[in-house]
Wavefront OBJ file of the C-alpha trace (Angstrom):
o trace
v -0.539 16.576 -17.593
v 0.961 18.439 -20.265
v 4.970 18.659 -20.756
v 5.463 21.413 -23.429
v 7.908 24.319 -24.033
v 7.654 26.900 -21.494
v 6.467 29.495 -24.240
v 3.731 27.253 -25.441
v 2.522 26.200 -21.920
v -1.330 25.608 -21.512
v -3.064 26.008 -18.311
v -3.214 22.561 -17.440
v 0.798 21.660 -17.960
v 3.572 21.334 -15.011
v 7.215 21.390 -15.213
v 8.079 17.783 -14.595
v 11.338 16.591 -13.140
v 12.096 12.888 -12.822
v 14.156 11.755 -9.800
v 14.976 8.288 -9.960
v 11.706 6.587 -9.503
v 9.747 9.687 -8.590
v 8.109 12.153 -10.878
v 7.577 15.564 -9.175
v 5.148 18.162 -10.877
v 5.823 21.415 -10.131
v 4.206 24.919 -11.253
v 7.313 26.421 -12.846
v 11.068 25.779 -13.629
v 11.820 27.252 -10.594
v 10.796 24.077 -8.618
v 9.311 26.000 -5.636
v 5.682 24.890 -5.704
v 5.134 21.308 -5.953
v 1.490 20.406 -7.161
v 2.187 16.428 -6.885
v 4.456 13.774 -6.510
v 4.267 10.474 -8.677
v 5.823 7.326 -7.505
v 6.073 6.004 -10.726
v 6.499 2.092 -9.562
v 2.594 2.463 -8.803
v 2.266 3.543 -12.344
v 1.968 1.857 -15.690
v 3.770 3.790 -18.445
v 2.291 3.318 -22.116
v 2.093 5.035 -25.477
v -1.325 6.257 -26.020
v -3.199 4.923 -28.111
v -2.017 1.383 -28.369
v -0.616 -0.293 -31.148
v 0.633 2.683 -33.073
v 3.083 1.791 -36.313
v 6.245 1.332 -35.063
v 7.613 4.876 -37.028
v 4.481 6.921 -35.355
v 5.190 5.822 -31.620
v 7.190 8.790 -30.906
v 5.200 11.439 -32.958
v 4.483 14.260 -31.021
v 0.861 14.163 -31.672
v 0.620 10.995 -29.414
v 1.126 11.171 -25.762
v 2.793 9.112 -23.000
v -0.168 7.789 -20.788
v 0.711 7.267 -17.046
v -2.030 5.005 -15.601
v -2.131 3.878 -11.871
v -1.784 -0.041 -11.776
v -5.216 -1.389 -11.289
v -4.539 -3.003 -7.800
v -2.952 0.203 -6.264
v -4.984 2.351 -3.763
v -4.168 6.099 -3.827
v -1.966 7.318 -1.145
v -3.394 9.620 1.699
v -0.371 11.443 1.285
v -0.899 15.273 0.810
v 1.056 15.226 -2.363
v -0.977 12.846 -3.928
v -4.076 14.132 -5.471
v -5.653 10.796 -6.147
v -5.469 11.068 -9.883
v -5.176 7.966 -11.637
v -3.873 9.029 -15.088
v -1.800 11.633 -16.785
v -0.973 12.391 -20.144
v 2.588 13.531 -21.364
v 2.802 15.793 -24.639
v 6.278 16.171 -25.735
v 7.401 19.016 -28.101
v 10.077 16.905 -29.981
v 9.865 13.254 -31.116
v 13.557 12.650 -30.144
v 13.068 13.854 -26.742
v 9.728 12.178 -26.431
v 11.630 8.786 -26.562
v 14.205 9.934 -23.964
v 11.059 10.649 -21.656
v 9.148 7.512 -22.142
v 12.286 5.347 -21.775
v 12.933 7.146 -18.571
v 9.689 6.976 -17.015
v 9.392 3.127 -18.269
v 12.624 2.739 -16.638
v 11.844 4.494 -13.207
v 8.133 2.523 -13.374
v 10.334 -0.750 -13.157
v 13.091 0.058 -10.496
v 11.367 -1.519 -7.498
v 8.223 -3.711 -6.512
v 5.151 -1.643 -5.284
v 5.268 -1.302 -1.378
v 8.880 -2.702 -1.379
v 12.530 -1.633 -1.260
v 13.261 -4.276 -3.530
v 14.729 -3.503 -6.899
v 13.895 -4.921 -10.084
v 16.699 -5.910 -12.287
v 16.309 -3.849 -15.525
v 16.941 -6.720 -18.626
v 17.177 -4.218 -21.427
v 20.492 -3.143 -20.315
v 23.630 -4.117 -22.445
v 25.794 -7.092 -21.601
v 28.830 -5.096 -20.047
v 31.406 -7.876 -21.195
v 29.946 -7.663 -24.694
v 29.841 -3.963 -25.165
v 33.402 -3.945 -24.218
v 34.347 -6.604 -26.249
v 32.753 -4.937 -29.044
v 34.641 -1.520 -28.651
v 37.970 -3.622 -28.098
v 37.908 -5.275 -31.570
v 36.916 -2.131 -33.206
v 40.279 -0.715 -32.225
v 42.295 -3.967 -32.467
v 44.197 -3.248 -35.705
v 44.484 -0.679 -38.366
v 41.894 -2.941 -40.800
v 39.351 -1.566 -38.741
v 40.159 2.175 -39.326
v 37.729 2.723 -42.517
v 34.882 0.763 -41.446
v 34.657 1.313 -37.840
v 31.829 3.739 -38.127
v 29.715 0.932 -39.859
v 30.768 -2.037 -37.679
v 30.065 0.400 -34.878
v 26.688 0.937 -36.310
v 26.167 -2.812 -36.583
v 27.175 -3.899 -33.462
v 24.868 -1.377 -31.505
v 21.897 -2.945 -33.328
v 23.156 -6.183 -32.612
v 23.658 -5.697 -29.027
v 20.121 -3.985 -28.648
v 18.463 -7.325 -30.412
v 20.729 -10.449 -29.858
v 19.304 -11.537 -26.616
v 15.441 -11.260 -27.794
v 13.052 -14.387 -28.212
v 12.285 -13.126 -31.625
v 15.749 -13.337 -33.083
v 16.077 -16.723 -31.581
v 13.010 -18.036 -33.491
v 14.000 -16.424 -36.796
v 17.490 -17.917 -36.889
v 15.937 -21.488 -35.589
v 13.268 -21.256 -38.628
v 16.239 -19.993 -40.912
v 18.552 -22.849 -39.742
v 15.723 -25.484 -39.937
v 14.963 -24.697 -43.456
v 18.523 -25.142 -44.375
v 18.886 -28.464 -42.465
v 15.854 -29.966 -44.321
v 17.969 -29.290 -47.752
v 20.937 -31.674 -46.587
v 21.663 -34.603 -48.036
v 22.374 -36.963 -44.885
v 23.991 -40.157 -44.764
v 21.600 -43.158 -44.485
v 22.387 -43.903 -40.812
v 21.381 -40.161 -39.796
v 17.690 -39.052 -39.506
v 15.997 -35.792 -39.788
v 17.946 -32.907 -37.841
v 15.774 -31.101 -35.646
v 16.872 -27.829 -34.122
v 16.351 -27.345 -30.236
v 17.738 -24.247 -29.669
v 20.096 -21.650 -30.715
v 22.276 -18.919 -29.250
v 23.399 -16.207 -31.577
v 26.635 -15.811 -29.519
v 28.036 -12.387 -28.404
v 29.390 -10.563 -31.382
v 28.859 -9.296 -34.988
v 30.811 -10.725 -37.908
v 33.078 -7.581 -38.588
v 33.684 -6.107 -42.121
v 36.879 -4.841 -43.122
v 39.245 -4.505 -46.205
v 36.525 -3.154 -48.411
v 37.226 -2.364 -52.022
v 34.812 -0.880 -54.649
v 34.865 -2.901 -58.187
v 32.462 -1.253 -60.229
v 29.362 0.773 -60.054
v 28.017 0.727 -63.842
v 25.476 3.214 -65.677
v 22.843 0.329 -65.408
v 23.129 0.168 -61.510
v 24.950 -3.167 -61.248
v 27.252 -2.958 -58.357
v 30.213 -5.291 -57.548
v 32.470 -5.075 -54.184
v 34.425 -7.271 -51.864
v 35.160 -7.212 -48.313
v 36.626 -9.383 -45.504
v 34.154 -10.911 -42.841
v 35.330 -12.119 -39.523
v 33.177 -13.572 -36.991
v 34.479 -15.020 -33.427
v 31.016 -14.703 -31.867
v 30.354 -18.340 -30.749
v 26.955 -19.403 -32.345
v 25.776 -22.079 -30.565
v 22.970 -24.619 -31.791
v 21.491 -27.551 -29.818
v 20.267 -30.360 -32.608
v 18.613 -33.413 -32.128
v 19.079 -36.452 -34.650
v 17.953 -39.963 -35.026
v 21.103 -42.340 -35.580
v 20.513 -45.715 -36.935
v 22.169 -48.467 -35.037
v 22.904 -51.899 -36.617
v 24.129 -54.286 -33.870
v 25.361 -57.737 -34.802
v 22.657 -59.251 -32.548
v 19.648 -57.372 -32.542
v 17.499 -55.777 -35.333
v 18.507 -52.221 -36.368
v 17.421 -49.530 -33.924
v 17.171 -45.694 -33.798
v 18.894 -44.187 -31.125
v 18.019 -40.323 -30.355
v 21.358 -38.166 -29.981
v 21.484 -34.456 -28.878
v 24.409 -32.452 -29.787
v 25.690 -28.979 -29.473
v 27.142 -27.378 -32.419
v 29.724 -24.613 -31.585
v 30.607 -22.469 -34.466
v 33.520 -20.491 -33.076
v 34.749 -18.660 -36.024
v 34.415 -17.708 -39.766
v 36.523 -15.418 -41.754
v 37.280 -15.103 -45.595
v 36.586 -12.592 -48.447
v 33.340 -12.023 -50.102
v 31.964 -10.639 -53.021
v 28.967 -8.384 -52.675
v 26.646 -7.770 -55.816
v 23.724 -5.837 -56.668
v 22.419 -6.510 -60.079
v 20.587 -4.015 -62.422
v 17.100 -2.959 -61.963
v 14.541 -4.464 -61.472
v 16.831 -6.669 -58.955
v 15.184 -6.216 -55.431
v 18.199 -7.861 -53.317
v 21.909 -8.141 -53.123
v 24.193 -11.129 -52.963
v 27.033 -12.026 -51.049
v 29.313 -15.176 -51.455
v 32.481 -16.387 -50.100
v 35.393 -15.956 -52.885
v 36.813 -19.301 -51.656
v 35.548 -22.039 -48.631
v 36.083 -19.862 -45.500
v 38.021 -20.579 -42.582
v 35.875 -21.962 -39.968
v 36.328 -23.364 -36.759
v 33.347 -25.767 -35.721
v 33.106 -27.951 -32.393
v 30.484 -30.763 -31.931
v 29.963 -31.814 -28.678
v 27.469 -34.647 -27.549
v 24.924 -33.955 -24.544
v 22.519 -36.937 -24.868
v 24.053 -39.903 -26.544
v 23.988 -43.599 -26.024
v 27.278 -45.408 -25.439
v 26.648 -48.017 -28.579
v 26.715 -45.467 -30.807
v 30.306 -44.601 -32.452
v 30.280 -40.771 -31.833
v 33.159 -40.070 -34.042
v 31.329 -41.393 -36.983
v 28.145 -39.274 -36.219
v 30.197 -36.101 -35.501
v 32.417 -36.400 -38.395
v 29.469 -36.787 -40.423
v 27.655 -33.987 -39.463
v 30.459 -31.301 -39.482
v 31.245 -32.685 -42.793
v 27.546 -31.767 -43.983
v 27.903 -28.524 -42.484
v 30.947 -27.859 -44.327
v 29.420 -29.024 -47.285
v 26.137 -26.921 -46.923
v 28.115 -23.809 -46.720
v 30.019 -23.965 -49.878
v 26.866 -25.238 -51.661
v 24.740 -22.079 -50.380
v 27.601 -19.139 -49.963
v 30.688 -19.763 -51.970
v 31.085 -19.008 -55.155
v 29.685 -19.272 -58.132
v 27.137 -20.020 -55.352
v 25.634 -16.668 -53.539
v 23.225 -16.033 -50.706
v 20.369 -13.173 -51.450
v 19.201 -10.560 -49.214
v 15.909 -8.806 -50.350
v 16.109 -4.850 -49.415
v 12.612 -4.359 -50.881
v 9.322 -6.748 -50.175
v 8.538 -7.650 -53.826
v 5.359 -9.796 -52.792
v 6.735 -12.783 -54.569
v 7.383 -11.131 -57.892
v 11.078 -11.073 -57.482
v 12.005 -7.665 -58.448
v 10.625 -4.020 -58.195
v 8.308 -3.392 -61.160
l 1 2 3 4 5 6 7 8 9 10 11 12 13 14 15 16 17 18 19 20 21 22 23 24 25 26 27 28 29 30 31 32 33 34 35 36 37 38 39 40 41 42 43 44 45 46 47 48 49 50 51 52 53 54 55 56 57 58 59 60 61 62 63 64 65 66 67 68 69 70 71 72 73 74 75 76 77 78 79 80 81 82 83 84 85 86 87 88 89 90 91 92 93 94 95 96 97 98 99 100 101 102 103 104 105 106 107 108 109 110 111 112 113 114 115 116 117 118 119 120 121 122 123 124 125 126 127 128 129 130 131 132 133 134 135 136 137 138 139 140 141 142 143 144 145 146 147 148 149 150 151 152 153 154 155 156 157 158 159 160 161 162 163 164 165 166 167 168 169 170 171 172 173 174 175 176 177 178 179 180 181 182 183 184 185 186 187 188 189 190 191 192 193 194 195 196 197 198 199 200 201 202 203 204 205 206 207 208 209 210 211 212 213 214 215 216 217 218 219 220 221 222 223 224 225 226 227 228 229 230 231 232 233 234 235 236 237 238 239 240 241 242 243 244 245 246 247 248 249 250 251 252 253 254 255 256 257 258 259 260 261 262 263 264 265 266 267 268 269 270 271 272 273 274 275 276 277 278 279 280 281 282 283 284 285 286 287 288 289 290 291 292 293 294 295 296 297 298 299 300 301 302 303 304 305 306 307 308 309 310 311 312 313 314 315 316 317 318 319 320 321 322 323 324 325 326 327 328 329 330 331 332 333 334 335 336 337 338 339 340
């Protein structure tokens, strides 16, 4: 099946209308002569061919494939022509994305042969998007950066619950913990799980200091995060008991970062640099709560919790408080360290 503009219609094309979870194929846009009815829950929706680069997925040259699921037998309905595959070509990439997502959503609305609806996990968390909009209009400081924070927030709300984001953050935190200088009674800190929270760090009070002729850029901004990052960690604690030999006990803790805020400096050096640098101008205000999940009663938890919180704050200063800065590459240099 081809779906194209009316003035470029080939002979084997139809006028397609998607209603809820059913695709209707008509002879024309008058919608009088229905040629076929396609129950989308009986079909799989894919981009054809498979494994295209992300920037080519919605090119108009590549069709959307609607293929009958292998375990589904064609209906005896007069409107089911028994066709197992349809290929949809859309004249515009931006419209093609709309059609693809609509067809994909329709194919997952209910299970085949039942009236049971399937929950769509791709939809926004209503509470999260409401909170995001509320923050964007909370005070005058957001007026000039509202568009930017809206953009960041929209991207964040699209990816923050994905496993890929969790895996990336767990790997990043694990690398950081390996560099920590721990007290002698604390063993290696292992990250068990990570929850990125429900909000982005909001950027306000931006100020441009300089953009030099050699390309060096210097600016500053205020960062405020109140999203509630939660990291579950596991650590071995050494116990020295008067009547027994020293033993190690495993403790599981939840580290909750409720908020971080402070002024930050942004710097991009002159070429051939391939990254920008950011750092807090002074130690940021941080609200951290550490709670035990699994712990032995013999352990003096206050000592353990205080030591871990102290190391978190120490690591923050060493990594991202001036004169220390954290870097974020904007161009892959393949390990050469610059754009050459």
